[in-house]
N, C-alpha and C positions, 0 to 999 in steps of 0.2 A: 203558811208554807205548804207546798205540795208534799204530801206524805212520803213520796218516793225519794225526795231529796233530803229528808230528815236524817241526820247522822247521829242523833242522840243514842247513846249506848254503844256506838262503834269505837273500837280501840285501834288507833293508827300509830305506826312507827314510820318516821321519815329519817333516813340516813342523810348526812350532809346538809342538815337544816340549820346550821349556825348562822347563816346569812343568806342573802340572795333569794333565788327561786325557792329553795327548800324552806326557808323561813316564811316566805310569802304564802306558800301552800299551807304550812302549819297553822298560821293565824286564821286563814279563811276556813279551813276545816274545823277549827275550834269554834268559830262563829256559827258554823252550821251544826254544832252540837257534839262533835267528836272529842274524845279524850286523845291527846296527842303526845307521844314520846318522840324526842328528837335526839340525834347524835351530831357531834361535831368533833373536830380534832383537838379542840381546847375546851377545858371545863368552863371557862368564862363565857364563851359563846353559847355552849349548850345550856348553861344555867340561865342566861339572859333570855333566850327564846322560850324556855320552859316557864319562866316567870311571866312572860307576856301572855302565854297561853292560859296560865292560871288566872290572870287578871280578867280574862274573858269568861271566867266561871267554869273552866274545864280542868280535869286532872291532867297532869303532865309529868314527864320524867325528862331530865336533861342529862345525857350520858356521853362519855368520851369513848369513841371507837373509831378505828381505821377500817373503813369498809373494804379495803383491798387486802386485809389480813384475815385468813380463815379463823385463826384463834380468837380474834376480836369479835367476829360475827357469831361464832359459836357461843362465846361467853355472853354476848348481848342477847341472844335468843333465850338462853337459860335465865338471864336476869329478867327480861320482859315477861316471859311466860310465868315465871315464878311470882313476880310482883303483881301482875295484872290478872293472872289466871288464864290468859289467852290473848290472841291478837286477831283482828278482823281484816286489816288492810296493811300491807307492806309497800312503802314507796321508796324505791331505790333512786336516790337523787344526788349521787356524787358525780362530779365531773370537773374536768379542767382541760386546757389546751396549750399547745406551744406553737409558735410560728417558726418552722424550720423546714428547709428542703430535705429530701431524702438523702441527697449528697450535695456537697458544695457545687454551686453552678458557676461556670466560667464568667468572669466579669462581675460577679456579685460577692459581697463581703460575708454573707451569712454562712456559718458552718453547717455541715450536714448533721442529720440526726445520728446520735449514737444508739447502740442497741438498748442501752439503759433508758434513753429518752423514749424510744418506741414502746418498750415494755411498760414504762410508767404511765404513758398516756392510754394505752390499751387497757391496762389494769384499772385505772381510775374511771374509765368511761364504759367498760364492758365487763371485765372480770368482777367488778364490785356488784353488779346485778346478779351474776351467777352465784357469788358467795352469799348474798342476801337470800336468794331463793333456796339455796342449798341449806342454809341455816334454819329457815322457817318452813321450808317445804314439808318436812316430816309431820309437823304439827298440823298444817293445812290438810295434808292428805289423810291423816288419821281422823280429823274432824269432818272431812269431805265437804269443806267449805273454806273459802278464802278469796282474797282479792289482791293482786299485785299490780302496781303501777310503776313502770320504769320511766325515768326522765331522760329522754333522748335529746335531739336537736334538729333544727332544720338542715343542719350540715349532713344529716343522713341522706338527704335528697338533693342537695346542691353542693357540688364539690368546689373547692378553692385551692389554688396553689399554696404551698408552704403549710398545709394543714392536713396532710395525708393521714397521719396517725389518728388524729381526732375524727376526721371524716370516716375513715375505715371503722373505727371503734363504734361510732354512733350508727353507721349503717349495719354493723354487726348486731348492735343492740336491738334494732328493729326486727331483724330476722330471728334473734334469740327470743324476742317477745312472741313472735308468730309460732315458732316451734314449741315453746313451752306451753303456750295456750292450747295447742292441740294435745300435748302430752298430758295436761292436767284437766282438760274440759270434762271428761267423763267422771271426774271426782268432785265436780261442783266448784272448781277454782277458776276464776277468770284472771287473765293476764293481758294488760294493755299498756300503751306507752303514750307519753305526751312529748312532742317535739317543739320546744320553744324557739323563737327567733332571737331578736335583740332585746334582752331584758336586763340591762345593767341595774345594779343596786344603788339607788341614790345615796344610801348611807355609807357606801364604800368609796364614793368618788367626791372630789372637790366639786362644788357647784358649777364652776366654770367648765370643767371637763364634762360634766353631765350635759350642760347646755350645748357644748360642741358636738357631742354625740347626737343630741336631739336635732341639731341642724343638719348633720350628715344623714340622719334617718329620713329627713324630709325629701332627700334626693334618692336614697337607696331603697326605701320601703314603699311599696305601692299605696298603703294606707297613710303614708306620710308622717309616721311618728314611731318612737320607741314603744315597746310593750310595757305595761305596768305589772309589777309582780303579782298584784291581786288577781289579774286576769288568768294567770296560770292556775292560781288557787281555785278560781271558780270552775275551771274545766276539771280540776282534780275532784271537786265536790261531785260533779256528775259521775265520774268514773268510780269514785268511792261509794256511791250511793246505789240504792236499788233502782234508780232511774235508768241505769245502764245494765240491768240484769241480763239482757240478751246480747251484750257486746263483749267479745273477746278476740284477742289476736290483732287488735287494731292500733295503729299509731296515729294520733291526732296532732296535726301540725297547727301551731298557733304562732304565726310569724308575720302577720300583716300583709301576706301575699308574696313575701320574698322568694319562696321556693317555687312559685309558678311564674315569676317575672322573666 
């Protein structure tokens, strides 16, 4: 292994890692040598991923936390820093979307978004990163060293109808990443983001539905396929490692070419 990519001795926390992209990142980082703590909304999902990390020979914690709640994130920071004595990499990986117009459109049956809908989507895709950085930022700043990776989406660069709340939140996350990178650069802390495209979790879908999505991807994605969860993890290894020591404020799109088509 190239020494710059070696994550042995790194302590990583990934929020929203009970399944999907977060889980994929957790397992690849563990393969690269990192100890990985994960959070999920349910104890069962958090514990399951933590056990998979341990089977790869790394230390892990599986914790329940809602990344959109300040008190949860403050409690999480206290627990992680107390249990592990510190943290090297924070990955904010919570996200979700709804398909709704801003207001009901003439001739269409979909209801418009409520204010609660808007706040929920913005909180789960943007505020969660703010709260994660707010909770662990004082530790990184005191240490004058740290690494933040925010998980965004290709939707930050490619708008779609009925997705305005999600698109706006992910675009905001890209700019939050840039602003915070400048704010913390002189303290030795790097802040970057990954913007995945279509990465459905095969474990969360019936096989026939996954095959249907793969067929659609052949038409929608320039590279002609869905992304594999492991591929986001491999990019995260680069950003979590010393190989990217001169990189900050960047959002890396991994979407098979969708955002440039």
